[in-house]
Structures are given as C-alpha cells and as structure tokens.
N, C-alpha and C positions, 0 to 999 in steps of 0.2 A: 820100672815104674817109679814115679816121683812120690816120695813119702813126706807127709806133713803132720805136724802136731794137730793142726786144725784145718778143716776144709769148711768154708762158708759158702752157701749157695744163696745168691742174691745180694745186691749191693745197695739196698735201700737203707733207711735209718737203722734198722736192727742189724742188718748184715755188716754195714760199715763199722758201726760202733763195737759190735761183737768181735770182728776181726782186729780192730785197733786195740781193743782191751787185751786180747791174748798176745798180740805182737808187742805191745808195750812191755809186757813181762818176759820177753825173749822167746816166745814161741814162734815156730815156723808156720806161716799161715798162707793158704791159697784162697783167693776170693773168686768165685765163678759167677760170671754175668753173661746172660744170653742177649740182652738188649744192646742196641748201639751205644747207649749212654749209661753211665753209672748214676746212682741216686734213687733208683726205684720209682714207684708211683708217687712217693712223697715229693720229689723234686720235679719229675717229668710230666706227670698227668694228674696229680691229685692236690695235695695240700698247698704247695707253693704256687702252682699256676692259678688255682681258683682264688686264693687270697690276693694274688697280684692283680687278677682281673677285677676283683672287688674294688681295689684302690683305683684302678683305671676307670671303672664305671663311676666312682665317686668324683673323680677329677673331671671327666667329660660331661657328667650330668650337672656338676656344680652343686650337688646336694649339700656338701659341707658348707657352702657359702650362702645357702638360702637362709634368709632371716638376718643376714648381716648387711649393714649399710643400706638397707631398703632396696637391694638389687634382686631382681627375679631372674635367676639363671635357668637356662634350658639346655638340652643336649645340643651339642654342635651339629648343625644340619648336614655337614659334609663328612660325618664320621664314617670311616671305612674299617673293614676287618683288619687291615694292616695297622691302622692307628690303634685299634682296640687291642690287638695282640702284640704289638711291638714291645711294650714294657715287660709283658709276661715272658716273652722269648729272651729278652736281655737278662732278666733275673734268673731264669732257669739256666741259661748258659753260664752265668757267673757261679751259681751254686754247684753246677757240675764240676767246674774247675776246682772249687773248694774240696769236694769229695775226692777228686783225683789226686790232688795234692796231699790229702791226708793219707790216702792209700800208699802213695810213694814215700811219704815221710816215715811211715812205719815199716817200710820194706816188705810190704805184702805183695805176693805174686798175684797179679790180676790175670785170670784165665778167661778168655772169651769163648762163648759157646753154650749149648744146652747141656746141663748136667743130668746124668742118668745113673741111678744106682745099679752096679753089677752085683754087689753083696753089701752087707751092713757096714763094711769098712772101705769099700771101693766105689769111687764115683768116676764115671767115664765122661769126658768132654770131647766129642768127636772120636778120634782114634787114640786119644791120650788118656790112659788110666791114671787116677790119682788115689793114693792110699791116705786115709786120715785116721789118726788115733781117736779124734773127736770130730764130729760133724755137726754143724749148725745149719738148720733149714730156716731161711729168712726170705722166702720167695714172695711174701706179701699177698695181695688179693687182686682180683679183677672184677669188673662190674658184672652183676647178674644179668643174663639175657633171657627173659621169659619167653616161652614158646608163644607163637602167634603174633609176635611183633615183627614188622617188616624191616629188619635191620639192613637188608640189602638196598633199601631206598636211601639215597644220599641225604634226605631231609630228616631221617630218623637216626638219632644219636644215642649212644650211652655216655656216661660221664667222662670217659677217656676220649671218645671221638669228638665230643663237642668242641674241643680245642682245635680241631682241624677244619671247622666250617669255613666255607669260602665266601659267604656273605652274611650280613646280619638280617635275620628275618623280621618281618613286620609283626608277626604274632608267633607265640611259642607256647606249647602245652608241655608242662612238666608232670610226669607221672611218677608219683612217689614223693611224699613229704618228709623224708628223713633229713639228715644233716645236709647231704649233697643237694637234694632237691630244693630245700629251702634256700640254701646259699645261692644256687644258680638262678632260682626264681627271682630273688631280689636284685641280683646283679643285672639281669636283662631288663627287669622292670625299671631300674634306675636309668637305663638308656632310652626309655620311652617305648619299649617293645611291649605289646599287649601279652601278658603272661597269665595263663590259667594253671593253677596247681591242683592236681587231682590226687586224692588219697582215700583209702577205705577206712582209715582209723577214725576214732572219735575226736582226737585232738592232735595238735602238733607235738612232736618230740616228747614222748612220754617220760624221758629221763629228766626233763626240766621241771622246776616247780610249776604247778598248775597255773598260778597267777601270772608268772612270767611268760609261760607259753601263750596264754591268752593275750597278754600285752603284745607279744611278738605277732600274733595273728592280726591284731588290730592295726599294728604299724605296717605290716605287709599289705594289708588292704588299702591303707592310706597311700601307700606307694603305687598302688594300681594293680596289685596282684589279685586275681579272682581266685580265692581260696575255696575249694570245694571238698570238704571232708565228708566221710561216710559215702563216698562215691568211688566207683571203679570203672575201668575200661573193659568192655566185653568184646570189642572188635575194632580193628584198624583197617582203613581203606585208603590207599594212596592213589591219587590221580594227578593229572597235569596241573590242577589248580591248587593242590595242597594235600594235606593228610586229614582224613575224617576220623574222629574218634567217637564211637557209639558207647554211651555210658549206661550203667546198670539201671539208672532211674528213668531211662527213656530219652534223655537229652542227647544231643550230638554236638561235637565241636569241630569246626573246620579251622585248621591252622597251617601256617607256613612251615613250621618245623616242630619236631617232637624230641624231648629229652626223656629217656627212660632212666629213672634213678631208683631202681628197685633193690638196692643193697649190693653187697659184694660177697664173693666167695673166695676161699683159699686158692691161691695160684699154684696148684700142685700137679696139674695135668702134664704128663710126659716125664715125670721124675722117676718113675719105676719104683714107687715106694714099697710095693708088695715084695720086691726082691730084698729090701732092707728090713722087712718084717714090721712095717708100720702100716696101720689101718686108719683111713680117714673116718671121722665120726659121722653121726647122722646129720650134723649141721654142715658137713663139707669142710670141717676144720681138723687140725691135728690136736689131739689131747695131750696135755702136759701136766706135770706136778708143779709144786711151788718153786722148784728149781729149774723149771722149763725143760725137764727131761721127758722124752717120749717113752713109749713102752720099751724101746731099746735104750738101755742106760747111757750109752756113749753118744747117742744122737739126740740133739737138743733142737728146739724150735722156738722162735720168738717173733713178735710183731703181728701183723694182720693175719698171718697163717694160723694163729692160735685163737683168733676171735677177740671178743671184747677185752679192753676198750678200743683196740685198733687205732691208737693215736701214735703219731711219730714220736712224741715225747716219752710215752710209756714203752714203746717198742725198743727204743735205745736202752732204757734201763733194764728191760727184760733180758736183752742180749748180754749186757754187762754182768748181770747176776748169774746168767747161765754159764758164762765163761769163768767167772770166779769160782763157781762150784766145780766145773769140769776140771780145772787145773789147780784147785785148792789155793787160790790166790788170796792174799790178805787185803781184801778191799770190800766192795759192796756185797752184802749177803742177801738183801731182799729189796724189792721195789716198795717204795713208800705206799702205805695203805690208803693215803688220801692224795688224790691228784685232781687238778682242775680240768674242766671241760669247757670248750668254747665253740660257739657256732658263729661263723663269720658271715652272717646275714647282714642286711642293712635294715635295722640297726644290729650291731654286734650284741651277742649274748654270751655270758660266761657264768659258771657256777662251780662251787666246790662244797662238798659236805652234804648235809641233810636238807631235804625239802620239807614243806609242811606235810605233804602226803606221806613221806617216809616216817616222819615223827609220829603221825597218827597211827600208822600201821605197826610201829614198834612200841606204841603206848608210852611215848616220851612226853613229859610235861614240857611245854616250850612257850617262849615269847617271840614275837616278831616285831621288828622295827623297820620302818621304811623311810627313805629320804630321796628327794627329787633333785635332778640337776638344775631344774628351772630356777630355783631360789638360791643357787650358788653362783658365785662370781665367775668361775671357770665355765660353767654351763652357759651363762649369758654371753661371755666373751666369745666362745666357739660357736654359739648359735644352736647347740644341742639342748633344746628345752624340754625334751620328752624322755630323757634318760632317768633311770631309777636304780637305786640300790636297796636291797632287801637283806636284812640280817636275821638269822634264826638263832635264838639262845635257849639254853636249857634253864628251866625254872626249878628251884629258886637260886641256884648257885651262879647264874649268869655266864656259864661256860658257852662259848661260841660253838654252834653246831653246823651252821651253813651260811654261805654267802652267795647271793644271786644278783647279777648286774645286767641291765639292758641299757645300751647307749654307747657313746663314743669311748673307745679303748677299754671296753669292758674286760677284754682278755688280759689287759695289764693290771687294771684295778683289782681284779679278783685275787692276785697274788698277795696282796696285803692281808686279806682274810686267810689265805692259805697258810701263811707263816704263823698266824695266831692259832689256827686249827692244829697245825703240826706240833705245836708245843702245848696243846690242851689249854690254851689261854681263855681268859674270860673277857668281859667287856672292859675290865680295868686295863687291859693291854692298850686299848685305844685311848682311854681317859688319861693314862699316865705318860703318854708320848706326845711330844711336840712335833707338829707336821707343818709343811709349807702352807701358806695361806691360800694362794691361788692354785688349787690342785683338786682334781676330782675326788681323791681319796678322803678329803675332809668330810664327806658325807658319812663315813663310817663312825665318826664321833658325833655327827648331828643326830643320829638316832638314839644315842645312849642316854642322855639326860631324860628323855621322854620315856624310854623304856623303864628306867629306874623309878621315875615318879609315878608312872601308871601302875606299876606293881605295888609300890608303897601305899598309894592312895587306896587301892582296892583292899589291901590287907588291913589297913586301919579301919576302913569302913566296915569290912566284914567282922572285925573284932568289936564293933559297937562304938567306935570312936566318933562316928558321925553324930550320934545323939549327944555325945560329950561336947562336940564342937558347937552344936546348937545351943547347949547350955551356956557355953562361954560367949556365944553371940548375944544371948539374952543379957548376960552379965555386963557386956560392954555397952549395951544400949543401942536401940534402933537408930537414933539420930547420929551417933558417932559412927555406926556402921555405914550409914548412908554417905557420910562425909568421906569415909575411907574408900567406899566403892567409887564415888565420883572421881576422887583423886587417882585411884588406880586405873580407871577407864581412860582418863586423860593421858596418863603416862603410857598406857598400852597403845593408844592411838598414835602417840608420838614415837612409838617403838623404843621407849626408854625402859627396857624390860627389867634391868637390874633394879632400878628404883621402884618399879611396879611390884616386884617380888618382895622388896623390903616393906612396902606399905601393906601388902597382903599377909605379912608374917603373923599378924594378929589372929589369923584364921586357920587354926590347926587342922580342921576337917576339910579344908579346901572349898568351903561353901561359897565364899566370896570369889575365890579363884575361878570357879565354874561360871559364875554369872558374868564376871569381867571378860573372860575369854570366849564365851559362847557365841558372841555376835560376830566374831571375825570369820571371814570366808575360808581362810587356810587353817584347818584344825587337825589335831592329832587325836586319834581315838585309842584309848587303852581299854581292852576288854579282858578281864581275868576271871577265870573260874575259881572261886574260893568257897569252900564248903558247899559245893553244888549250886552256888548262886552266881548268876552272870552279873558282874558289876561293871558299869560303864563310866568312864571319866573322859570328858572332852575338854580340850583347851587349845588355844592358838599356839602355834610354834613357829610361825613364819619369821618373826623377828627375834624371838628369844635366843635362838642358837645360830643365827646367821654369822658366819665367820668363826665358829667355835671348833670346827673339826679339822683334823689333819690327815696326813698321808704317810705311808711307808714306801718301800721300794721293792722292785723285783731284782733278785740276785744282788742285794746290797746297794743298788743305785737308786737315788731319789728320782721318783717319777712325778712330773708336774701335772697332776690330774685332779679335777674337782667335781664334787656333786653337792647337792644342797637339799634343804628341806622345803618342799612346798606343802606336802601333806604326808604325815606319817601315821600309820595305823599299827597299833601294837596289840597283839592278841596272845593270850595264854590259855589254850584249851586245857581244862583240868584232866589229868590222867591220860593225856594224849588223844582225847576225843576230838 
C-alpha cells in the first residue's frame, strides 16, 4: 500500500492549492482526480468558462463599443456555436496546462480514478489502496437537478451542460436568478437571444445591496432580459417545436432551450463517506470548524463542498489554512474575514463589506456616498455611461464599511475598497492618496467631499447655526448678498467651482450655497438624522469634484480605471434605522 502524508481528493482550486501548500513544505502528497482534466469545475465548467463566454458575448455583440464614435453595433449575423465557444475552449485548455505544471513542479503524485474510502485513513482508487495520514476532501459541487425537469431532452441544460450545446437557440428560458442564472441570462441576451429569467424570490441576488440589485435588474431589462420575479415553473412539456413552461401565475412560456440554474450541491456521491465516519449535513454539505476539520480530526474539507461562499478565491485560502493546521506549518492561519464578491453579469457587479440593509439590521449609524461613471473621463472614454460606485461609511468616524460597484471592471475596482476595509481605514485613506487621473477608481474620492460636507452642514444646522447664519446674512446686508449670489451663480454656471466657493465663504450656514446650487440638474443629496430630525442639504456636484479622485491597485499594481460623479446621494440613518 502506498503511504502519503496527505491525500487530496479533487483537483479544483481548493484541491490544487491544498496539495501544493503541503508539498511546498516537503510533505509527500497524492492528488486523486476522476475527471479527464484537472482544474475542477472552476476551470472546466464553471468560473472560467462562463467568464470567458461573457467576454466573447461582449465582443460579438459590440456592447463595449456602443456609444463610441456614433457607431451602432449589432451581433454578427453568421455567429456559430464554434465561434462562440472557441475562445472559451482555448482559455480552458491553457489553464489546465497551468494546473498540470503546478502539480508536476511540486512533485505531487496525480492519481487518476474515483476515490472511495475504505476506512478513515485509506482511500481506494480502482484496485489501488492509498494510506493518508491526513486527507483533504475538495470535490467541489455539481448543479442541482430538481425533480420533474426533463433533463433527458437535449434542449434542457444545467449550468455544466450549457457549454456543450450544439446550436445557439433563438429563445432561452433561465430558471433560477442566482449568480449563475443572472450571468448566463445576460450573456445570451447580449447575443440577441430572447431570454426570460424566472425566479420565485422577491428580488435578485439577496446578498447584494438592495439599490445595486435593483439597478442590475433595470440594466438586465434594458439588455432585453424579461425578468419575472415571484414566479415559478410548475410543469415542463417538451415537444418538437420547443419546450413549454407552465408558470404558477397561469402564464406559459414556449422557448427553444431551457437552462436550469437552481443552485449547486456538494459533489460527494460515491465517496463512501460513511466508512470514514463523515456525515453530510441537512444542506448536502460537509460541516467543518474554523480550521476546516470535519468531525474526523485528520480529515479536512474545503471549497464548494463546505458551502458558502463557494468562491474559487476563498476555496484556495480555505485549503491553505487547513493544511497549515494539519501539519503545523508556519504560514497562513485563517482566511481573511472580509472578501470580495463579484457577479459577472452584463454589467458587472462587485461588492465587499456591509450593505445598507445589513447596517440597518445591525443598527449601525452610517452614511452613503455615490458616484457615477458618466461624469468621469474614463467612463466617457470607454462608453460605459451607466456605471456607479457606492460607498458605505460609519458615522461619525468616517470608517469605510462597504463598497458596491456596478459597471465596467467592477471586480477590479472593488479591490481598492477591499484594501481600505482590510486595514479598518476611513475616508481619509482616499483623501490622502494620489491616484491616476484617467481611472475608474477616481470615483472613490469623488464621493468623499460631499459626504463630509453633507454631514457637517446637517450637524451645524441641528446645533442651531442656521439661525446664526441668518443673523450674519442680515448683518452683511441684502444688497451685498444679492451681489454675492449673482457672482456665485455666474461662476457656478462656468464651472469655476473653486472661485465660487471662495465667494460663498461669507455664508457660514450654507444658505447662499443652497440657492446657488439648487437650480443645477446634477445634484447631490445629503440626508442625515441628527437629534431625530431629518435634515436635507442639496447642492450641485457635477463640476466641483470632476477630476478630483484617484485610484489604487489590485495586488500592488496600478489599475487604470475611472468613475465619476453625475449624482451622489448621501444618507445617514440615525441609529441604523
């Protein structure tokens, strides 16, 4: 019998990185994989293929070029499945090679076949028994297949099988509006396919900030997706003309193809877990502690097989932490408590940290600042005029709590906020940093001056300084104030905001400031609960902060990304209400 310090079952992100972590520190490792290719669902059927298809859809649809140069792009009329899938297949092939090279470089024994437990320390692969002092289960997940769905029909797909379609349908029904469902719905809609998205829940993607989720729904509808929430399918009927879906409300859909995106479950069938003393929980997942140990101390589990967050990025870290604990290595001891989430829809959505809803539920006093790509140079250059950045801060110490982005490369931009969150930073982290000018990240700084001013004005007014300001206004004299106001309005119209602010400096309670800025169409709203009173302050921001914000980087590398302020709304519900 072959004896190993570690046996890893599954070569996806968790399995590969867990095996490499132990091998790097000199452990003898066997990696068992039953599929023809290494890389797991992350490379072969899930993360990488769907994101590559998204880029392919954007290319063939010309969506990224619309709004540029006055050209109206449309989907290439002769687009074939081969055209659509070619890039995905090339990317997948390349990344399989990367994983294979990493396995070989760390001198890990790759064992092909189905792993089955004989006992807590023995895994049998075919006729070959393997003994492991430590075992890591990293078998990932598979799509859920609800009863009553005719998966035997070639036009009905789960999220793995959709990649094997032989022709592009004219219409597609996507059942399930989770991450996978929303991503594929927008990908196919971008190609001009009629897409209907059906889901029984009240809103899209409950983990997103509610405002951002609603923006996504609106953008999906503008792309042509028929979003039907609070709706479910009660019966499927496949015939020669297509697949008919009977809905709970009495409506019916007739479509060329169906994608069932009803979630995923742990891929543990056939492992013989009962012989190892491991029980699958009520959610079909493996239960683990904070070191990723199962109920059997020397057997660990990581990745999708343990459930949320089921991300490739966190799966890798979970496996590393597990192996550090298993072999008492001096390295990573915990997965970072804050991690970003991204949904690769069209448009892209990303977030990290608290949402407005979570702040209210935790009774956290907070402020919100918003900035739009439309008013920023990079947004205009790329033609992405509908992107938005939303920052959530704690009141009154300005600590950053959450970052939410919808628009071009949202999944890159969110890392700037992640680094500030990771260090418990405040809004000053953005203020005190110089960033590239033509970059999406500049919107992080575009929201901060307004956030500050909105809170300051509300505090001053709540403290009775508004009346004091009126007294000063009377002391200056009405004729002089009229002259000041006319001068300020002129400067404001000419977008000479610095000079405008100097002229308005005579107005400590911001009374003239309100009048001068109120007429502009692009306004920011600051709403702050102070002493149980709702105080509103409105002023234009379109010109004041144009070009004032900057950007950071992912993994230390500068990213050239930009967002802007078209309209910023700042709110601070008192006591988290």
